[in-house]
N, C-alpha and C positions, 0 to 999 in steps of 0.2 A: 504494500500500500504506500502511495506517495502522498505526503502531507506537506504543504508549503504555507508558511505564515510569514509575516514581515521579518526582514533580516537585519540583524545588528552585528557588525563584525567585531565588536569589542570582547565578546566571550563566546566560547564554543567548545564542542566536544566532537571528536571524530574517531571512528574505528575503521580500520583498513578492510576488515573482512567483508562486511556487507555494504560498505560505502555509506555508513550512517553518520550524519553530521547534525549537531544540535547547537543552537546558540541562544543565549538568554539576554534580555534587555532589562532595563530598570522598570520599576513599577509604574503603571499608568496612574492617572488621577483616580480611577475607581478601584485601585488596589490590585488589579490583575497584572500578571506577568506575561509578556509576549514570548512565545517559544517558536523557534523555527526548526523543523525536522525535515531532513531530506534523505531519502534512501534510494540509492542507485544499485542496480545489479551490475556487476562487471560484465561489459560487453565483449571483452577480448580475453582469450586464454592467457594466463600470466606469462607462460613461456613465449608465446607469440608477441605479447606486449613488450617483453624484454628484448626480443630480437628486433622489433620495430624501433624501439627506443635506441638501441645500439646503432642501427643504421642511420637514424636521424642525428645522433651524436657524431658519427663518422662524417656525415655531410657537413655538419656545423663546424667541426674542427679541421676538415680537409684531410682526414686520414684515408690512406689508400691501401690498407692491409686486407688481403683476402682471407676470410676465415670460414670454417665450417659452420653450418647453421643449426646443428643439433644443440640441445640444451646445455650439455656439459662444455662444449666448445665455446658457446656464447659467453657463459659465465667465466671461463678461463680467459677469454679475450678481454672481458671487462676488467678482470684483475690485472691483466697485462698493461692496460691503459690507465690503471689507477695512478693518481698523481704521486704517491709515495714510490711506486716502482719507477716512474719516469724520472723523478728527481734523484733517486738513488743512482740511476744510470748516468744522469748528468754529473753527479758528484764523482762517480768512478772515472768518467772521462776527464773531468777537470783535474782530479788527483793524478791520474796517469800522465797527463800532459805536464803537470807541474813537477813531476819527478826530475825533469831535466835540470831544475835548479839545484838538486841535491846529488846528482850523479856527476862523475868526473867527465869533463871539466865543470866544476860546480860553483855556484854562488855561495852556498852554505854546504860544505861537504858532509856526507853521511857515509857510513860503511856500505859497501856495495850490497852486502846481504840484506841490510834493512830496506833499501829501496827495492830490491827484488821481491822481498816478502810483500811489500805494499803493492807492487805491480802484479804479482801473482794473485793477490786478493781481489784486485780489480778485475782480473781476467776470469776468476771464478764466477764473479757476478755476470760478466759478459757471456760465459758459457751457460749459466743458468738462464739468462735472458734469451739466448739463442735457442736453447732446448724448449723453453716455454713457448716461444713463437712457433717452433716446429710442431708443438703439441696440437695447436688448434688450426694451423695453416692448412690450406688445400694442397692437393697433390702437385700443384704447379710451384711449390715452394722452391725446389732446386732449380727451376728455370729462371728464377730471379737472380740476376748477377750479384746484387748487393749481399745476398745471403752467402753466396759462394765466397765473395771477397772477405766477409767477416770471418768465416771459417778458416780461410787461408791465412789471414792475418793472425788469428789466434795460434794456429800451428806454427807459423814463422816466429812469432814472439817466444813461444815455448822453446823452440829450437835455439833461438838466439840466447835465451837465458842459460840453457844447458851448455852451449858452446862457450859463452863468456865465462861461466863459472869454472869450466875445465881449463880454459886458457889462462885465467888469472891465477889459478892455483898451481898449474904445472909450469908455466913460463911467464911470470909477471914482468920480467925485464927484457923480454924479447923485442926485436925490432921487425915489424912495427909493434907498438904497444897494443894491448888488448882493447878492443872497442866494441860497441854495441851497434851492429849494422841494421837492426830492425827498429831503432828508436824513431827514425824519420817516418815510419809508417803509422805512428800513433794517431795523427790527425784524421786518417782514413776512417776511424771509428765514428767521427763526427758525421761523416758523409753517408756511411753505409748502414748504420742502424736506422730502423724505421722512423725514429723520432727526428732524424735530420733531414726531413723531406724538403725543407726550404733550401738549405745549402746544397742538397743533392740535386734539386731542380736547377739551381744556378750552375753547378758544375756540368750537368747534362746539357744545358743550353750553350755553355762555353765550348764543350766538345763538339756540338753540332755546328757552332759558328765557325770553328777553325777552318774547315774546308772552304767555306765561303770567302774567307779573307786570305786564303793561301795564294790566290792569284795576284792580289795586290802586293803581298809580302814578297813573292817571287820577283815581280817586276821591280820592287823597291831595292831588294838586295842585288839584283842584276845591275841596276843603275849605280849602286855604290861600288860594285866590282868594276864597272866600266870607268867611272870617274877615278877610281884608285889607279887603274892602269894608265889613264891619261896623266894623272899627277906624277906617277913614276917616270914616265917618259919626259915630262916637262921639267922636272926638278932634279933627277938623279945625277945629271952631268954637271950641275952647277955647284956641287960641293957645299951646299948650304947646311947650316947647323942651327939647332934650337939654342936659346940662350944658355941652357945648362950643358951644352956640348954634345947632345945626342944627335944622331944622324937625322937628316930631314928628307923624308920620302926616298930613302935609299933601298928600302925593302918592301916588297909587294904586300906582305902580310901586315907590316906596320902601317903601310899606307891605308889599307882597308880599315884597320882599327882607328886610325886618326880621323878618317872621314866619317866613320860611323859615329864616333863621339861628337863630331861636328854637327851631325843631324840633331843631336840632343842639345846643342848650343853650349855645352859645358866648357869646351876649349876654344870658343870664339871670343875675340879674334886672334887668340894666341897662335893657333895653327897656321894662320894666314900671314902673320907678320914677317917671318924670314923671306918668303917669296915676294911680299909686297914691298919690303925694303929693297930688294934686289931690282924689282921693276914694278911700277904702279899698275901696269897692264895685267899683271897676274891676279889682280883683284877681280877681274871679269870672270875668271875660272871659278872662284869661290862663290861669287854672287849667283852665277848660273846654277852651280851645284846646290846651293841652299834653296833657291827658288824651286828647283825640280824636286829635290828629295825631301826638303822640310815643308815648304808651304803647299806643294801640290800633293806629293805622295802621302805625307802624314795626314793631311786634311781628308784626302780620299779614303785613307785607311780608317779614320774615325767615322766617316760617313758610312762606309761599308759595314764596319762593326756595329754601328748603331742600327742600321736598317736590318741587317741579317739577324742580329741578336734579338731585336724586337719581333721579327717574324717568328723565330723559334720560341721565344717567350710566349707569344700569342698562341701558338699551337699547344704549348704546355698548359696554358690557362684554359684553353678550350677543352682539352682533355679532362682537366680537373673539374671544370664546370659540368661537363657531361657526366663524369663519374659521380659528382654530387647529386645531380638530378636523377641518375639511375638508382642511387641508394634511397633517395626520397620516394621514388616510384615504387621500389620494392617494399618500403615501409607502408606506403599507402595501400598497396595490394593486400598486405597482411591485415590492416585495420578497416578496410572499406566495407560498407554495407549498402544495400540497394534502397534508394529512397526517391520517389517520384521518377522512376524509370532511369535513374542514373546512380553511379557509384559515388558515395560521399563519405567523409569522415564526420561522425556526429560530435556534438558538443561534449558528451560524456567521455567518448573515446579520446578526444583532444585533451581533456583534463587528466585522464589516466596516463596518457602519453607524457604530458608535461611534468607529472609528478615524478617520473623516472628520468626524463631528459634534463629538467631544470627544477629540482625539488625545492629550491629556495625561493622560487617565484610564488607570490601570493595568488589566491583564487581570483582576485580582482585583476591582477596583471595578466593572468592566463586568459581571462575573459576579454581583456583589452586586445591581446594578440589575436584571439579568435575573431574579433570584430574587424581587425585590420585585414586579415586574410579573407573573411567572409564578405565579399563584395556584393553578394546577392541578398544579404540580410535574412537568410533562412536558418541561421545558427548551425550551418553545416559547411564543411570545407570541401570544395571540388578538387579534382586531381590537379588541374592547372594551377590552382591557388596553393595547394599543399607543396608544390615543387619549389615555392619560394620561401618555405618555412625556415630553412637553414639560414638564409640571409636575414630573415626577420629576427631570429634568435641571436644573431650576432650584433644587433643594434644595442648600443649601450643605453639602456633605459633604467633610470634611477627612480625608486619608489621611496617617498618620504611620508611618514605617518605623523611625525611629531618633531618640530624644529625648535622646541623650547630648550633653553640652556639649563644646566644643572642649577644655577643660581635662581632662575625663574621658577623651577620646579620646587626647590627646597627652601628658598628664601624669597618668596614672592613679595613680601612686604618691603624688603629693601630694593630688590631688582625693579619692581614696578612703581617705586615711589616717584614723586615729581622730580626730585633732583636727579635720580638715576635716569629718568626718561629724557631729561634735557641733555645729560651727558651722553647717552646712547645716540640721541639724535645728532649731536655734534660729531661723534665718531663716525656715524654712518654717512655724514654729509660729504659731498665730493670735495669741498674745500679742505677738509681734514687730509684727504689723500694728496691734494695739490701742495699743501704746506709741507708734508713730509717728503714729497718728491723734490721740492725745492731744497730742503735741508740735506737730502742725499747729494745734490750737486754741490752745495756749500761744503759738505764733509769731504767730497772728492777733491775740491780745490785746496782745502786745508792740508790734506794728505800730500797733494802734489807740491805745495809750498813749504812742506816740512813743519807746519804749525802743530807740533805734538802736544802742546799744552791744551789744545781743544779736544783731545781724545776723550777725556772723561765726560765732558759736556755732551758730546754726540752719543756716547754710549748710553748715558742716562736718558737722553731724549728718545733714542730709538727703542730702548728697553721699555720706556713709558708707553710708546706707541703700541708695542706688542701686547703689553698688559691691558691697555684700554680696548684693543681689538678682541682679545680673549674674553674680557668682561662683557663686551657688547654682543659678540656673535657666538660665543661659546667655543669650546675646544674642537668639537666635531666639525663644525662649519668652517672654523678658522683653518684647520689643518687639511681641509679638502682642497685647498688652493695651493698650487705649486709655489707661487711667489711668497705666500705666507710661511710655508715650511722653510723655504730658502732664507727668508729674513730671520726666522727663529733660530736656525742653526748658525748663521753667520754672526748675528748680534750676540747670542749667548756664548758662543765659542770665543768671540772677541772679548766679551766681558770677563769670562773666566781667565783668558790669556792675560788681560790687563791686570787682574787681581794677582795672578801668579807672578807677573813681573814686579808688581809693587812689593810683594812679599820677598822675592829674591833680592831686590834692591840692586841688581847689577845686570849687565847685558852680556851674559855668557852665551855659549852655543845653544843652550836650551831655550833661553828667552828669545834669541833671534829666530828660532823656529816658530815660537809663539807669535812673533811679529807678523809672520806671513798670514795668520788668521785675521789680523787687523786690516791688512791690505785688501783682503777678500771682500770687505764691505764696499769697495769701489764697484764690484760686480753688480751691486744693486742698481747701478745706472742702466743696466739692461732692462730692469723692471720698468723704468720710465719710458724707454724706447718701445717696450711692449704695450704700453698704455696708449700710444699714439696710433690712431686708426691706420695711417698710411704705412706704418711699420708693423702693426699688430698682425696683419694677415700673413706677412712674410715670415715673421718669427713663429707664428702658430703653425704654418705650413712646414717649416723646418722641423719643429718638434714632432709633428704628426707623422712625417715620413721617417723619423728616427729608427723605428723597428725595422723598416724595410731596408734602410741603409745598413743596419747592423747585420743583416743577412749577408750582404756582399762584403762587409767587413770581415765576417767569418770566413769567406772564401779567401780573402787576402791573408788572413791569419794562417790558414792551412798551408799556403805556399811559404809564408814567412817561417813557419815552424820547420818545414821540411828543409828549406835552404839553410836555416840556422843550424840544424843538426849536422847536415853535410859540411857546412863551413867549419864547425867546431872540430869535426873529425879530420878535416884536411889541413886547416890553418892554425889549430890550437898551439899556443906557445911560441909561434914564430915572430909575433910582434908583442912586446910587453911595454906596459906603462909603469915607470918608476916615479920620477919627479923631474921637474924642470928647474928647481931651485938648487942646482948643483953645477959644478964645473966638470964633472965626470962625463967624458964624451960618450962612453958606452951607455950610460943611463939616458943621456939626451937623445940618442939615436935609437931609442926603442929596443935596446939590447942587441942591436945589429949594426955596430959601427962600421964594419967593412961594406956591408951591402946597402945600407941606407945613407951613407955619407954623401952630403951635398944633394940629397934627393928632396924634391918638393914635399913629399909626404912627411919627412922629418922636419923640414924647415917650417912647415905649417903647424907642427906639433899635433899630429894626428895619431899619436901612439895609443890613445885611449880607444880609438876605433879599431877593435880587434874582435876575434872570435874565441876569446878565452872563457866565456860563459854564455849562457843562453840570453841573459838580459843585454849584455854588450852586443851580442850578435843581432838581436832585434833592433837595437839602436842603429847599428851599422847598416842593416838592410833598409831601415827607414830612410837613412841618409842617401842610400843608393836610389831609393824610389823618388826622392826629391830631385835627383839628377845633378844638381849643382855640385861641382867638384868630384863627381863620381869617378871620373877618370884618374884623378889624383889618388883617391882611395884604392882604386884598382892597382895603380902603379906600385904602391907600397907592397902589396902582396905578390905582385909579379917579381919585384926585386928580391924578395926573400925566398922565392921559389923559382919559377921560370915563366915564360910567356904563355904556357898552357893554362895558367891560372885565369887568363882572360876568358876562357870558355865558361867558367863558373859565373863570372860577373856578366858576361854577354847573355847567357841563358836566363839569368835572373831578370835582366833589363827587358828582354823581349817578352818573357812570360808575364811578369808583374807590372811593368810600366807600359809597354806597347799594347798588350792585349787586355789584361785584367783591369787596369786603371781606366782604360778607354771604355770597357764594358760597364764599369762602375759609373762612369760619367754618363753613359747612355741611359742607364736605369734612373739615375738621379734626375736627369732632364725630363724624362717621361713622367716620373712620379711627382716631381715638383709642379709641372704644368697641370697635371690632373688634379692634385690636391689644391693648388692655388685657384683653380677655376671653379671648384665646387665647395659649397658650404655644407650641404647635406646630400646624401644619395636619395634614391627614390623611396626606399623603405623608411628612412628617417622622416621624409616629408609625409608619407602616408600615416605614420604613427603620430606625428605632430597634429595632423588634421583630425585624426580620430580622438586624440586626447582632448583637443579643444571642443570637439563636437560632444563629447561625453562629460565635459566639465571636470576633468581630472588633471588640469594643468596647474602648475604653481601660479598663484595670482588670480585664479578663477573662483568665484564664489557662487555656489548653487543656491537657487531660490525655489522653494517648493511651490508647485502649481497643481492645478487639478489634473487628475490622471486622465490620459487620453488613450483611447483604444487603438489609435492609429500608430502608436509608438511600437516600433519593431524591436528595439534593443531593450533587453531586460535591465541593463545597468543604467539607462537614462529614462526610465519610465516617468519619474517625478522630478526631473531636473531641467531647469532653464538656466543657461549660462550667461552671466554678465561679467565682463572683464574689468579688472582694476590694475593699476600700475604696481608692479613688484619686480624684484629681481628674479630671473629664471635660471640662471646658471650656477647659483650657489657660491659664487665667488665673493670675496670681501671687497676687493678693489672696485671702486666706482659705484657702490650701492648708495642710494640716497635715503632709504628708509629701512627701518627694522621690520622684518617679517612678523606677522601675527601668528598665533598658534592655530594652524589650519587643521589640526587634528580634531578640533571641536566642531568644524564645519561638515566635513564628510569623512574624516578619518584617514584619507589617503590622498596623495597628490603625486604626479609623475612629471619628470622632465628629462629631456635628452641632453647629454653632455655635448657642448658645442664642438663641432669638428672633431668627433671622437673616433673617426675611422682610422685606426692605427695598425690593425693586423695586416700582415703581409698578404695573406690569402685574400682578404677583402680588397686591399689596394690593387693587387694584380687583376682580380676579377673586374674591378671598375675600369681598369685600363682597356680591356679587350672584349668585354661581354657585348658591347654594342656591335661588334663585328661578327657575332655568331649568326649565321643564316639559319632559317627554319629548316631547310633541307639537311643541313649538317646535324642538327639536333636529332631528327628522326633517323638519320643514317647511322649515327654512332650509338645511340642508346635507346632508340625506339620510344623516346618520350614524346607523347602526342598531345595535340590540342593546347600548346603553350599560348598564353596570351601574347599579343604582339608587343606590348610594352615590356614583357619579360624577356623577349628575344632581342628587341632593340630599345632598351630603356631610354637612352638619350645619347646623342653623338658626343664623344669625348676625344676625338682624334685631334692631333696637333693642328691640322688645317682648320677644323671647326672652331677650336678654341681661339686661334689667332684671328 
């Protein structure tokens, strides 16, 4: 029996078995108590419901693991994707990579057996994770190359550990010294475990892009070889010398190297000057070479990389979108029922599904999402509407039931007093923010002019600002804004640092470290720039594409780590830094007085740029990526070894600078243009409209009216919306009034975080989903009857944006 009476969300009782829910409200005027009882029979078998929920979650998070659909496998798969399992894997990968700081050559040396125990412990979890995945995976498990690579890496690492242990115990002083040859493979775990799908996608696109840019690279290197031959014939008979006495274009291989470095502009105009001094007409040769190889070929290379990488990225995203829709279609087929001669998902099934997919969402929020999907208003979801459910669930929707501060709850007499009301109104006023923005500028000027006597004044002033904001807006609302957290950390860290300095009474090494915290207050100037409209959208866009940039930063990290390990194995100990405060020639010349004497490497004091530990290696590789003086850095290692060392540095430059960095730039360009051009996506707009329509937006006050039979929505039967001005984004900066307690009006309010589309999956989909044609959808995953706006939501190409 189903019995429904008026609903009050403040109290309730629920039981899972029979879907019994009860809620109780306060007594009416006649002493009666309103009771709401609702009983639903489960429409879906629990096992099928769990399978459908798993498919929806896979679509939501972009997971692409194929698993068996029997009950045991589904539950095993859900355990595999539990956040504790994932974060344990991330921790093992992090620890495994970090061992390079403790292994020889080490930053902080540890006995080799201790690092091996840690490494083997990490690999035990890798093996467990691998076997767990194999347990529920389909028969196509071994056809997936990433699983084979993981298994091969585990085997190679175990062999490396055994070989190194035997080597270091049997012949520790042999030449060459014992080394770990499998350490450079460690970053491959980031790529080939299922959780690394974003970085794996980036590497897959890079691999597919390489054949497309090979033609340009071949022509480019052919041009370099040709110009090197011309330079050799032009200058070898003139007996020209570099200022340090080295031969000038006397050797073909040296000529190739010098001209390749010239394309990077690192040795310009140095490489030209001996010929230019001999005859000014030789400048024509170098001008033509730079125009052809630098300005034409390098520009074409960037264009080809951008175009082809975007093409392959689009194909990847199309496949991901089709896979997502296929999972949603399978979930819909599990839950669908026949109604009015068509298959739909009922309201009760939707609630059951969301209790598994998003258990923290309230009943009201689940109903809100239902009404966003339900464009027909029949409290059912059609197939074409359900195929957008994953995108809808990825929208960052915040539910707020009570925004009162703790002081307002427990000390209302003080917090709501007249004096407090005036104080809170002043703090919430825009001129309060303008005043402290001005004081930030004044503080920066005082720091720049060295007026240290004003430190305490500004510290007390900014501390007072934070205390007043905390009093007015409450801790929860205050710390929900990035700039407030930034202010809190900087000001209180500087306050503690200043107190410590005052206690110490002297400027030793420790207090100088604390001074750095004081200078960080200048970074608050960024806050002022972010509050100006013309700069705000740019800064917000940069912040929003941060996670996407981090994915490609991970790609660069993988190459850095591999090259760093190889560099340490090859060049360790060949260049040493001692000190420059000495007259000892051996120490001044990086421990290589005979090889580095009169070299530019030693003269520029580059001894700290070496491969003697993992951190120094990363710094050196970053300097090579920046390109400036990279040929000088290379020359130092060439002098202490031989010219074959150039192969290492040339390979790094081609892979990381010419290819990876250009692909990185291509992605940033596309992501920035897209994010800059959009405030909200289509689902954000649809939710905003529905929230306003139903009266659940922050700043909307419902007014009770006479019940109308024509109302279709159960949640808006007795609501008429009137808007009032209020802040909607929950931020402190720029608010003019303090928000009232909205919990007494309807109990719930919703708002969307402004420009909150930060997930890489979502950003990539927004890049290319407009280019998905209807025939491609039906060809790849047999998803039928898609709405036109879901296939072509809105044009987001570079041409249309510009």
